[in-house]
Structure formats: structure tokens, C-alpha cells
C-alpha positions as CSV (number, residue, x, y, z in Angstrom):
1,X,-43.1,-17.6,-36.8
2,X,-41.6,-13.8,-36.6
3,X,-43.8,-11.4,-39.0
4,X,-43.2,-8.0,-40.0
5,X,-46.0,-5.2,-41.4
6,X,-45.8,-1.2,-41.7
7,X,-48.9,1.0,-40.5
8,X,-48.8,4.3,-42.8
9,X,-44.9,4.0,-43.3
10,X,-43.2,2.6,-45.8
11,X,-41.4,-0.6,-44.4
12,X,-38.1,-0.1,-43.3
13,X,-34.9,-1.9,-45.2
14,X,-34.3,-4.8,-43.4
15,X,-33.6,-8.4,-44.4
16,X,-36.3,-10.4,-42.1
17,X,-34.5,-13.8,-43.1
18,X,-31.2,-12.5,-41.2
19,X,-33.3,-10.4,-38.6
20,X,-35.6,-13.5,-37.5
21,X,-32.8,-15.8,-37.3
22,X,-31.0,-13.3,-34.8
23,X,-34.4,-12.8,-33.0
24,X,-34.2,-16.6,-32.5
25,X,-30.5,-17.0,-31.4
26,X,-31.3,-14.4,-29.4
27,X,-34.2,-15.6,-27.3
28,X,-32.7,-19.0,-27.8
29,X,-29.6,-17.7,-25.3
30,X,-32.4,-16.8,-23.0
31,X,-33.3,-20.9,-22.4
32,X,-36.5,-19.9,-24.7
33,X,-38.2,-20.4,-27.8
34,X,-39.3,-18.4,-30.2
35,X,-43.7,-18.4,-31.0
36,X,-45.6,-16.1,-32.6
37,X,-44.0,-12.6,-32.7
38,X,-45.7,-9.9,-34.8
39,X,-43.8,-6.8,-35.8
40,X,-45.7,-3.5,-36.2
41,X,-44.0,-0.6,-37.9
42,X,-45.4,2.5,-37.7
43,X,-45.3,6.6,-36.9
44,X,-45.4,8.8,-34.1
45,X,-49.5,9.8,-34.4
46,X,-50.0,5.8,-34.6
47,X,-47.5,4.4,-31.3
48,X,-49.3,7.7,-29.3
49,X,-52.6,6.3,-30.1
50,X,-51.8,2.7,-29.5
51,X,-49.6,4.0,-25.8
52,X,-53.2,5.8,-24.8
53,X,-55.6,3.0,-26.0
54,X,-53.7,0.5,-24.2
55,X,-51.7,1.2,-21.9
56,X,-53.0,4.9,-20.6
57,X,-50.4,7.0,-21.6
58,X,-50.1,10.2,-23.1
59,X,-46.6,10.7,-24.6
60,X,-44.6,9.1,-27.5
61,X,-41.9,6.4,-27.3
62,X,-39.8,4.0,-29.6
63,X,-41.7,0.8,-28.6
64,X,-44.7,-0.8,-26.8
65,X,-44.1,-4.5,-26.5
66,X,-47.0,-6.9,-25.8
67,X,-46.4,-9.9,-24.3
68,X,-48.4,-13.3,-24.6
69,X,-45.7,-15.4,-23.7
70,X,-46.5,-19.3,-22.7
71,X,-44.1,-21.0,-20.8
72,X,-40.7,-20.9,-22.2
73,X,-42.5,-19.6,-25.3
74,X,-41.7,-16.3,-26.3
75,X,-44.6,-14.8,-28.5
76,X,-45.9,-11.1,-28.4
77,X,-46.4,-8.0,-30.5
78,X,-43.7,-5.1,-30.8
79,X,-45.3,-2.2,-32.3
80,X,-42.2,0.2,-33.2
81,X,-42.3,4.5,-34.2
82,X,-39.7,4.6,-36.9
83,X,-39.9,8.3,-36.6
84,X,-38.8,8.0,-33.1
85,X,-36.0,5.5,-33.9
86,X,-34.9,7.8,-36.3
87,X,-35.1,11.2,-34.0
88,X,-32.9,9.1,-31.2
89,X,-30.5,7.9,-33.9
90,X,-30.0,11.7,-34.8
91,X,-30.2,13.0,-30.8
92,X,-27.9,9.9,-29.7
93,X,-25.5,10.1,-33.0
94,X,-26.4,6.4,-33.8
95,X,-26.7,5.4,-37.1
96,X,-30.2,4.7,-37.6
97,X,-30.0,0.8,-38.9
98,X,-28.0,0.1,-35.7
99,X,-30.6,2.5,-33.4
100,X,-33.6,0.2,-35.6
101,X,-32.0,-2.7,-34.7
102,X,-31.3,-2.1,-30.9
103,X,-35.1,-1.2,-31.0
104,X,-36.1,-4.8,-32.7
105,X,-34.4,-6.2,-29.9
106,X,-35.1,-4.4,-26.9
107,X,-38.9,-5.7,-27.5
108,X,-37.5,-9.2,-27.7
109,X,-35.6,-8.6,-24.9
110,X,-38.9,-7.3,-22.9
111,X,-40.5,-10.6,-23.3
112,X,-38.2,-12.8,-22.0
113,X,-38.4,-10.9,-19.0
114,X,-36.3,-8.2,-18.8
115,X,-37.3,-4.5,-17.7
116,X,-36.0,-0.9,-18.2
117,X,-37.5,1.1,-15.4
118,X,-37.2,0.0,-11.7
119,X,-33.3,1.0,-9.9
120,X,-31.1,-0.6,-12.1
121,X,-33.0,-2.2,-14.8
122,X,-32.1,0.6,-17.4
123,X,-28.0,-0.6,-17.2
124,X,-29.5,-4.2,-17.4
125,X,-31.3,-3.9,-20.9
126,X,-28.5,-1.8,-22.2
127,X,-26.2,-4.4,-21.4
128,X,-28.2,-7.0,-22.5
129,X,-28.9,-5.3,-25.8
130,X,-25.5,-4.7,-26.0
131,X,-24.7,-8.7,-26.2
132,X,-27.9,-9.3,-28.5
133,X,-27.1,-7.2,-31.2
134,X,-22.7,-8.3,-30.5
135,X,-25.0,-11.6,-32.1
136,X,-25.6,-10.4,-35.3
137,X,-23.8,-11.1,-37.8
């Protein structure tokens, strides 16, 4: 089950059923199955708090993924700062809904085993994001 909640921000205008079907298609493309996935949309202050408390990082970010995968079942919690998504959309000249979809699927790609911190990993992640975004119908 994929759930969507917000804390301190208005729920973004996403079509839950369509978004969930898309997420499941992306997970399926990695030979995995969707388990319990929870999205929490927050503001910058809340994501900073989560980043400090759970990861020991003292900076803002657009998305934090908590991985609870078991075997081939993809499960986890994905926290997204709508403030940072908006800032990034403006900075990179992207439409806000497109940037939001990129971040929504970025968390899923982490749960599917992709990383973006090591050498060459960011390019692989961006290619995977582009491929996943192309699956959004």
C-alpha cells in the first residue's frame, strides 16, 4: 500500500491513484514488488529536523528515504520537503509538478537499490529518474 500524508504543508496536487500505479510500474521494472510505502510531505524546517535527528546531517534536502525493504519487496518511508522542491524547480528552470514527480520517484529508486553519492552514481540516478519519468502516463 502506498500512502500520502502531509505535516505542516498543504497536500500537493497529485493524483494518488495514478501516482501509485506509476510507482508500482517503476518498482516492477526492477523486478521487485511494492510493499508498504509512506510519503510524508513537509516543509524545510521539518525535513531539517528529520535530517538532524535520524541521519545526523545539519542541512536542508529535498528528500530523505528510510528503507525497510525485505527481499524483493520494496517498503519504506519517503519524506519530501515541498519548500526545497519548489526552490529546486525555480533554480533548475523546471515546472514544479515535474520536479515533484522527480523527487517522488527518486525516493523509490533509492528503495530499489540506486545511490547517488559515490563516483558516477549521480549520473546513473539521473538516467534512472529520466527513464522512470518517461513511464509516467
